[in-house]
Backbone bond lengths (Angstrom), bond angles and torsions (degrees), N, CA, C in turn:
res aa  C-N    CA-C-N  psi(-1)  N-CA   C-N-CA  omega(-1)  CA-C   N-CA-C  phi
1 A - - - 1.463 - - 1.524 111.46 -
2 S 1.340 116.36 -40.85 1.470 119.42 -178.92 1.528 110.94 -67.66
3 L 1.352 117.02 -35.98 1.469 120.09 177.68 1.525 111.38 -65.69
4 R 1.319 115.72 -37.01 1.462 120.61 178.79 1.530 110.24 -66.67
5 L 1.330 116.38 -39.89 1.467 121.11 178.51 1.523 110.67 -62.97
6 I 1.345 115.81 -44.00 1.470 120.22 178.73 1.526 110.29 -61.67
7 E 1.350 115.93 -43.55 1.460 120.40 178.75 1.521 111.59 -61.72
8 Q 1.348 116.88 -40.07 1.463 120.78 178.11 1.525 111.10 -64.35
9 M 1.355 116.90 -40.51 1.466 121.02 179.25 1.528 111.14 -64.40
10 I 1.340 116.16 -40.97 1.466 120.01 178.68 1.520 110.39 -63.98
11 N 1.336 116.52 -45.93 1.469 121.13 179.55 1.517 111.24 -62.75
12 R 1.344 116.35 -39.10 1.465 120.67 178.95 1.518 110.79 -65.70
13 A 1.320 115.89 -41.28 1.470 120.47 178.96 1.523 110.74 -62.39
14 R 1.348 115.29 -43.25 1.465 119.22 178.80 1.518 111.16 -63.44
15 K 1.329 116.73 -42.58 1.465 121.13 -179.70 1.516 110.50 -64.56
16 E 1.348 116.40 -43.90 1.470 119.77 178.84 1.520 110.28 -59.89
17 E 1.330 116.47 -42.58 1.451 119.86 -177.92 1.517 111.39 -66.57
18 K 1.336 117.36 -41.05 1.458 119.88 178.38 1.520 110.63 -65.82
19 D 1.334 116.33 -36.03 1.458 119.88 176.04 1.526 110.30 -59.61
20 S 1.335 115.96 -46.16 1.461 120.23 -173.34 1.522 113.05 -69.94
21 R 1.329 118.51 -16.44 1.466 119.27 -179.17 1.514 112.72 -68.22
22 L 1.327 117.36 -14.37 1.463 118.78 172.72 1.522 109.34 -61.28
23 G 1.319 116.43 -31.03 1.471 121.40 176.14 1.512 111.91 -60.63
24 W 1.350 117.19 -36.62 1.464 120.58 177.63 1.528 110.18 -64.02
25 V 1.336 116.41 -38.34 1.468 121.02 179.97 1.532 110.19 -66.71
26 I 1.334 116.20 -48.48 1.473 120.51 -178.75 1.523 110.70 -62.70
27 W 1.339 115.91 -49.42 1.471 121.06 -179.48 1.524 110.09 -61.32
28 G 1.337 116.40 -41.65 1.461 120.84 -179.97 1.515 112.66 -62.76
29 W 1.341 116.85 -44.88 1.467 120.01 179.63 1.523 111.37 -66.05
30 L 1.335 116.99 -38.89 1.470 119.67 177.60 1.528 110.53 -60.49
31 L 1.331 116.29 -47.66 1.464 120.89 179.43 1.525 111.59 -63.72
32 F 1.325 116.14 -44.62 1.461 120.68 -177.91 1.528 111.38 -62.31
33 L 1.328 116.92 -47.31 1.468 120.52 -178.25 1.526 111.46 -65.50
34 A 1.335 116.94 -40.07 1.470 119.89 178.38 1.530 110.62 -64.60
35 T 1.325 116.31 -42.79 1.471 121.24 179.93 1.524 111.47 -62.50
36 M 1.336 116.39 -46.63 1.460 120.18 -178.50 1.531 111.96 -69.80
37 A 1.332 116.48 -34.74 1.477 119.81 176.45 1.527 109.79 -62.72
38 H 1.335 116.56 -43.67 1.467 121.31 178.39 1.534 110.13 -62.47
39 Y 1.328 117.01 -42.65 1.468 121.89 179.86 1.531 111.00 -61.46
40 V 1.321 116.91 -45.65 1.472 121.50 -179.87 1.530 110.35 -62.97
41 L 1.326 117.16 -41.55 1.468 120.97 177.87 1.526 111.43 -60.10
42 I 1.349 116.36 -45.24 1.471 120.35 -179.97 1.529 110.56 -62.99
43 K 1.320 116.73 -45.12 1.462 121.04 -177.74 1.529 111.91 -65.14
44 N 1.326 116.20 -27.41 1.467 120.46 178.04 1.526 112.36 -97.49
45 K 1.336 115.10 10.94 1.472 122.76 177.75 1.528 112.22 54.36
46 I 1.322 114.65 44.07 1.472 121.32 177.85 1.525 108.48 -112.75
47 N 1.319 116.62 126.70 1.465 120.25 175.11 1.526 109.29 -74.16
48 G 1.294 115.82 134.83 1.465 118.51 179.87 1.510 113.24 166.94
49 G 1.326 116.01 7.28 1.461 120.22 179.27 1.516 112.48 -57.90
50 N 1.343 115.98 -41.64 1.473 120.05 -179.95 1.526 111.59 -63.37
51 I 1.344 115.92 -38.93 1.474 120.04 179.14 1.519 110.01 -63.63
52 V 1.346 116.34 -42.53 1.470 121.11 179.45 1.520 110.39 -59.78
53 W 1.340 116.59 -50.94 1.463 119.75 -174.25 1.528 112.34 -75.08
54 N 1.345 117.54 -30.50 1.469 119.39 174.27 1.530 110.51 -66.64
55 S 1.338 116.02 -40.62 1.469 120.48 176.80 1.522 110.52 -63.03
56 F 1.343 115.48 -43.53 1.465 120.12 177.18 1.528 110.10 -59.62
57 G 1.337 116.29 -43.55 1.468 120.81 -179.30 1.518 112.35 -59.45
58 I 1.327 116.63 -42.89 1.471 120.82 179.78 1.526 110.34 -64.33
59 I 1.341 116.49 -46.37 1.466 120.73 179.09 1.524 110.33 -62.59
60 A 1.345 116.65 -41.87 1.466 121.31 -179.32 1.532 111.12 -62.78
61 I 1.330 117.02 -41.43 1.473 120.78 178.89 1.524 110.35 -62.81
62 V 1.337 116.00 -43.57 1.479 120.33 177.83 1.525 110.03 -61.17
63 F 1.335 116.77 -42.52 1.463 121.99 -179.83 1.532 111.17 -63.22
64 V 1.332 116.72 -44.90 1.472 121.06 179.89 1.528 110.57 -64.75
65 L 1.336 117.14 -42.68 1.470 120.43 178.28 1.519 111.25 -62.94
66 Y 1.322 116.64 -38.63 1.471 120.84 177.01 1.530 110.24 -63.43
67 E 1.343 116.86 -44.60 1.467 121.09 178.65 1.529 110.92 -59.77
68 V 1.340 115.88 -43.33 1.472 120.17 178.96 1.524 110.25 -63.34
69 F 1.336 116.44 -42.74 1.467 121.27 179.53 1.526 110.94 -61.94
70 V 1.336 116.42 -44.86 1.470 120.89 -178.85 1.524 110.93 -63.45
71 K 1.336 116.73 -41.75 1.465 120.34 -176.73 1.524 113.37 -75.55
72 T 1.326 116.91 -19.29 1.472 119.10 -177.45 1.523 113.57 -109.77
73 R 1.332 117.99 5.46 1.455 118.81 -178.90 1.538 110.12 -68.80
74 P 1.342 117.03 151.26 1.470 121.97 -171.33 1.520 115.51 -52.31
75 E 1.341 118.22 -40.11 1.475 119.64 -176.16 1.516 112.60 -68.12
76 R 1.353 117.26 -18.05 1.469 119.99 178.19 1.516 112.21 -91.25
77 K 1.330 117.29 -16.65 1.457 120.02 -175.09 1.524 112.63 -66.62
78 G 1.332 116.20 -27.39 1.453 119.69 -179.41 1.524 113.26 -81.11
79 K 1.341 117.86 -8.05 1.458 121.27 -176.73 1.526 110.00 -76.77
80 V 1.345 114.56 140.96 1.458 120.10 177.47 1.522 108.60 -76.73
81 K 1.339 115.49 131.78 1.462 119.56 178.06 1.513 108.44 -117.22
82 T 1.323 115.07 140.73 1.453 119.34 177.26 1.533 108.86 -75.59
83 Y 1.332 114.93 162.73 1.463 120.28 177.36 1.527 110.39 -60.43
84 T 1.347 115.70 -39.70 1.468 120.24 -179.67 1.522 111.38 -61.20
85 N 1.344 116.68 -46.57 1.465 119.99 179.06 1.520 111.71 -63.15
86 E 1.333 116.07 -41.45 1.469 120.50 179.18 1.523 110.58 -62.27
87 L 1.329 115.89 -44.18 1.466 120.99 -179.70 1.523 111.32 -64.31
88 V 1.332 116.52 -44.53 1.474 120.66 -179.53 1.527 110.47 -64.50
89 D 1.337 117.27 -39.11 1.470 120.38 176.55 1.523 110.80 -59.85
90 R 1.333 116.64 -43.94 1.467 120.45 -179.90 1.528 111.05 -66.50
91 M 1.324 115.87 -38.67 1.464 118.99 178.02 1.518 110.95 -68.69
92 G 1.341 116.40 -30.08 1.460 119.82 174.61 1.516 111.51 -62.54
93 I 1.336 116.38 -40.65 1.474 121.00 176.06 1.524 109.73 -61.58
94 A 1.354 115.71 -44.96 1.472 120.30 179.21 1.522 111.13 -61.99
95 F 1.342 116.52 -38.12 1.466 121.24 179.26 1.526 110.70 -61.19
96 F 1.337 117.26 -48.70 1.461 120.18 -176.62 1.532 111.92 -69.57
97 I 1.333 116.77 -33.72 1.474 119.26 174.73 1.530 109.34 -64.47
98 S 1.338 115.99 -46.67 1.475 120.82 179.30 1.522 111.15 -61.57
99 L 1.337 115.84 -41.18 1.472 120.67 178.80 1.525 110.67 -61.71
100 G 1.322 116.52 -45.28 1.466 120.92 179.35 1.519 112.10 -61.07
101 I 1.336 116.50 -44.50 1.470 120.68 179.08 1.520 110.56 -65.85
102 M 1.341 116.61 -39.41 1.465 120.42 179.74 1.529 111.05 -63.75
103 V 1.327 116.92 -44.17 1.471 120.83 178.63 1.524 110.08 -61.57
104 F 1.335 116.66 -44.47 1.465 121.08 177.51 1.526 110.78 -60.77
105 G 1.344 115.99 -44.76 1.462 120.69 179.42 1.516 112.76 -63.54
106 N 1.331 116.38 -36.98 1.473 120.28 178.04 1.516 111.32 -63.11
107 Y 1.333 116.23 -40.76 1.469 120.02 178.49 1.526 111.23 -68.66
108 Q 1.331 116.15 -42.40 1.464 120.46 -178.50 1.528 111.90 -65.29
109 S 1.332 116.26 -38.66 1.469 120.86 -177.63 1.528 112.26 -91.96
110 E 1.346 116.50 -1.84 1.468 123.52 -179.03 1.536 112.75 62.11
111 T 1.338 115.78 23.40 1.466 120.47 176.14 1.516 110.55 -66.48
112 N 1.336 116.40 -25.42 1.466 120.24 -178.77 1.526 112.53 -69.27
113 Y 1.327 117.79 -12.03 1.453 119.86 -179.67 1.533 113.20 -88.09
114 N 1.336 117.58 -14.05 1.468 119.24 -178.76 1.524 113.55 -113.18
115 G 1.319 117.29 3.08 1.463 120.79 175.84 1.506 115.58 89.66
116 L 1.342 117.62 -11.61 1.463 120.41 179.65 1.527 112.22 -62.78
117 N 1.333 115.88 -28.47 1.471 119.41 -179.03 1.525 112.04 -57.15
118 F 1.342 117.07 -33.84 1.457 119.69 -179.51 1.531 111.75 -70.68
119 G 1.323 116.47 -30.06 1.463 120.19 173.71 1.515 111.21 -65.07
120 Y 1.339 116.16 -45.30 1.472 120.59 178.76 1.535 111.04 -64.65
121 L 1.327 116.19 -38.47 1.465 119.64 178.00 1.526 111.20 -63.45
122 L 1.334 116.82 -41.58 1.466 120.01 178.91 1.529 111.16 -64.48
123 L 1.330 117.22 -35.04 1.467 120.43 175.03 1.527 110.68 -60.00
124 L 1.330 115.48 -45.68 1.464 120.52 -178.89 1.529 111.30 -67.49
125 Y 1.337 116.92 -43.20 1.466 120.16 176.97 1.531 110.09 -57.99
126 G 1.352 115.73 -46.16 1.461 120.72 -178.63 1.515 112.06 -59.69
127 F 1.325 115.91 -41.53 1.470 120.34 178.65 1.528 110.70 -60.29
128 W 1.338 115.97 -46.79 1.462 120.61 -178.43 1.531 111.24 -66.38
129 M 1.326 117.14 -40.78 1.470 120.65 177.94 1.529 111.32 -63.27
130 F 1.344 116.38 -40.27 1.463 120.36 -178.87 1.524 110.84 -65.94
131 I 1.333 116.69 -44.15 1.467 120.93 178.31 1.521 109.97 -61.44
132 H 1.316 115.93 -49.21 1.461 121.82 -176.94 1.533 110.93 -64.35
133 G 1.322 115.76 -46.63 1.464 120.33 179.58 1.517 112.58 -63.75
134 S 1.338 116.69 -37.63 1.470 120.83 178.65 1.523 111.34 -68.90
135 A 1.332 116.35 -43.05 1.463 120.77 -177.27 1.520 112.15 -61.87
136 F 1.340 116.03 -37.90 1.463 119.99 -176.58 1.534 113.19 -110.85
137 R 1.349 115.38 11.67 1.463 121.28 177.19 1.528 111.81 51.98
138 Y 1.318 114.26 50.04 1.468 120.51 -178.84 1.522 108.31 -110.48
139 R 1.341 116.49 101.09 1.463 121.06 -170.89 1.522 113.85 -65.92
140 W 1.350 117.51 -26.44 1.466 119.10 179.38 1.524 111.27 -63.37
141 L 1.338 116.57 -37.88 1.467 119.40 177.73 1.523 111.38 -71.97
142 L 1.335 117.11 -35.08 1.462 120.03 176.76 1.531 109.76 -62.97
143 G 1.335 116.52 -42.26 1.467 120.25 175.63 1.517 111.45 -63.33
144 G 1.336 116.34 -39.34 1.465 121.12 177.29 1.518 111.85 -61.86
145 A 1.336 116.00 -37.84 1.470 120.66 178.78 1.518 110.61 -62.45
146 V 1.330 116.59 -47.41 1.465 121.37 179.19 1.534 110.24 -60.95
147 F 1.327 116.64 -42.99 1.464 122.07 179.35 1.533 110.57 -60.16
148 N 1.338 116.86 -42.22 1.465 121.14 -179.87 1.523 111.44 -68.34
149 W 1.321 117.70 -38.38 1.464 120.26 177.28 1.523 111.14 -65.35
150 I 1.326 116.85 -40.09 1.473 120.32 176.80 1.528 109.53 -63.79
151 G 1.336 116.49 -42.07 1.462 120.70 177.36 1.521 112.11 -59.01
152 A 1.331 116.15 -40.46 1.469 120.80 178.38 1.525 110.39 -63.15
153 L 1.333 116.61 -44.10 1.469 120.49 178.85 1.526 111.06 -61.32
154 V 1.322 116.76 -42.28 1.472 120.97 179.24 1.531 110.14 -61.57
155 I 1.333 116.56 -43.80 1.471 120.16 179.93 1.521 110.69 -64.06
156 F 1.334 117.57 -45.57 1.462 120.29 -178.56 1.534 111.83 -64.16
157 Y 1.330 116.89 -37.14 1.462 120.42 -175.27 1.523 112.68 -82.72
158 F 1.341 116.76 -39.23 1.474 119.87 -173.65 1.532 113.13 -109.39
159 R 1.319 117.78 14.79 1.467 121.67 -171.97 1.525 113.30 -49.92
160 E 1.336 117.99 -47.62 1.465 120.72 -175.83 1.526 111.95 -65.32
161 K 1.322 116.96 -32.67 1.474 120.54 179.22 1.530 111.35 -80.78
162 L 1.322 116.71 -27.92 1.464 120.43 -174.21 1.523 113.77 -74.84
163 G 1.322 117.34 -41.48 1.467 120.37 -176.53 1.519 111.31 59.97
164 A 1.327 116.65 -129.04 1.470 121.73 -178.29 1.524 112.22 -66.12
165 E 1.345 116.39 -19.17 1.470 119.74 -179.49 1.530 112.31 -65.92
166 V 1.328 116.81 -11.87 1.473 120.49 171.39 1.533 109.41 -54.76
167 L 1.321 115.59 -38.18 1.467 120.70 179.80 1.528 111.63 -65.19
168 L 1.336 117.10 -36.05 1.466 119.89 177.90 1.524 111.19 -66.32
169 I 1.338 116.32 -40.01 1.468 119.80 177.14 1.527 109.86 -63.07
170 H 1.330 115.77 -42.75 1.465 120.91 176.78 1.530 110.46 -58.05
171 A 1.328 116.16 -45.34 1.469 121.18 -178.79 1.530 111.34 -64.46
172 I 1.335 117.06 -43.31 1.472 121.39 179.94 1.528 110.30 -62.44
173 C 1.323 116.32 -41.74 1.468 120.54 179.60 1.536 111.60 -66.60
174 I 1.315 116.62 -33.45 1.471 120.68 176.42 1.535 109.67 -65.85
175 V 1.326 115.65 -42.55 1.470 119.52 177.77 1.526 110.22 -60.45
176 A 1.348 116.52 -45.81 1.463 121.30 -177.50 1.521 112.55 -70.46
177 G 1.337 116.71 -35.35 1.460 120.01 -173.26 1.514 115.77 -94.57
178 Y 1.326 116.61 -33.46 1.466 120.47 -177.49 1.526 112.63 -107.64
179 L 1.319 116.64 -54.34 1.464 120.25 -168.98 1.529 113.82 -72.51
180 I 1.320 117.69 -47.62 1.471 118.98 -179.66 1.530 111.33 -64.10
181 P 1.351 119.53 -52.77 1.472 118.93 178.14 1.531 112.48 -61.22
182 G 1.313 116.60 -40.40 1.463 120.56 -178.42 1.518 112.74 -64.60
183 H 1.342 116.33 -45.36 1.462 120.20 -179.40 1.534 111.86 -68.25
184 I 1.333 116.86 -38.23 1.475 119.76 177.71 1.527 109.90 -63.10
185 A 1.338 116.77 -45.86 1.465 120.80 -179.84 1.525 111.19 -64.42
186 W 1.322 116.33 -42.05 1.464 120.11 -179.43 1.520 111.63 -66.49
187 K 1.347 116.49 -38.26 1.461 121.10 177.47 1.532 110.07 -63.87
188 N 1.342 116.49 -44.28 1.469 120.41 178.79 1.521 111.32 -63.92
189 F 1.338 116.02 -39.58 1.458 120.78 179.21 1.528 110.92 -63.86
190 S 1.331 115.93 -45.30 1.472 120.65 179.22 1.524 111.08 -63.69
191 K 1.341 115.91 -40.39 1.468 120.89 179.22 1.525 110.58 -63.86
192 N 1.340 116.84 -45.40 1.468 120.84 -180.00 1.518 111.44 -64.69
193 N 1.338 116.13 -37.60 1.476 119.62 178.31 1.525 111.94 -65.56
194 S 1.353 115.71 -38.30 1.462 118.60 -179.89 1.526 110.76 -69.23
195 L 1.344 116.59 -31.62 1.459 120.34 179.35 1.530 112.04 -73.21
196 T 1.349 115.56 -35.48 1.466 119.66 -178.36 1.505 112.56 -90.36
197 G 1.351 115.62 -10.11 1.459 119.95 179.20 1.507 114.46 79.41
198 N 1.359 117.18 18.14 1.476 120.80 178.44 1.518 110.58 -86.90
C-alpha cells in the first residue's frame, strides 16, 4: 500500500509539472511578441517601446495573479504536493520578485536605454530554467538555460555593435528557452491525456 501511495505521488507530481508547462508557453509568447513589436518599432523609427513593455507588464501581472489564484484556490489546498513541487513554486515566487526588482532597477539606472537590460534578463531566465529543468530532469529547459546564458554573454560583449539587434538575440533566446521546451512538454502532455482518456 505504501509503495502504491508513493507511485501515486510521483505520478501526480509529474502531471502537475506537465500541466504547469503551459505557463512557459504563455509567458514565452508574451515575451516574444513584446520583443518583436519593440524591434519592429525601432526599425521603422517609431517611438513606442515604453508602451509595448508597459502593456506587457500589465498583462504579465494579470497572468501572475491568475496563476497565484489558481494555485491557492480551496479545491487545490487538499492536494498532496511533493517537496520538489513546493520548492519550485517558492522559487517561482522568488524569480518574479527578482524580475520585478530588476526591471525597476533597469529603469532607475537607465540600463534599459543601452540594451544591457536584456543581457541581465537572459541571465535571470537562464537561472530559472536551470533550476526548473534540474528539479524535474527536463533536458530541454537545461538546454534553454545554456542558450540564454550564451545570449547574455553575446549581448554584454557585442552590445555596442548590435544596437537594436539585441532584441533579436533576446527573442531567439526566448524561443530556445521558453517556447520550444514549453510546446514540446505541452504536446507530450496532450498526447498522454488523449491516450489515457483524461
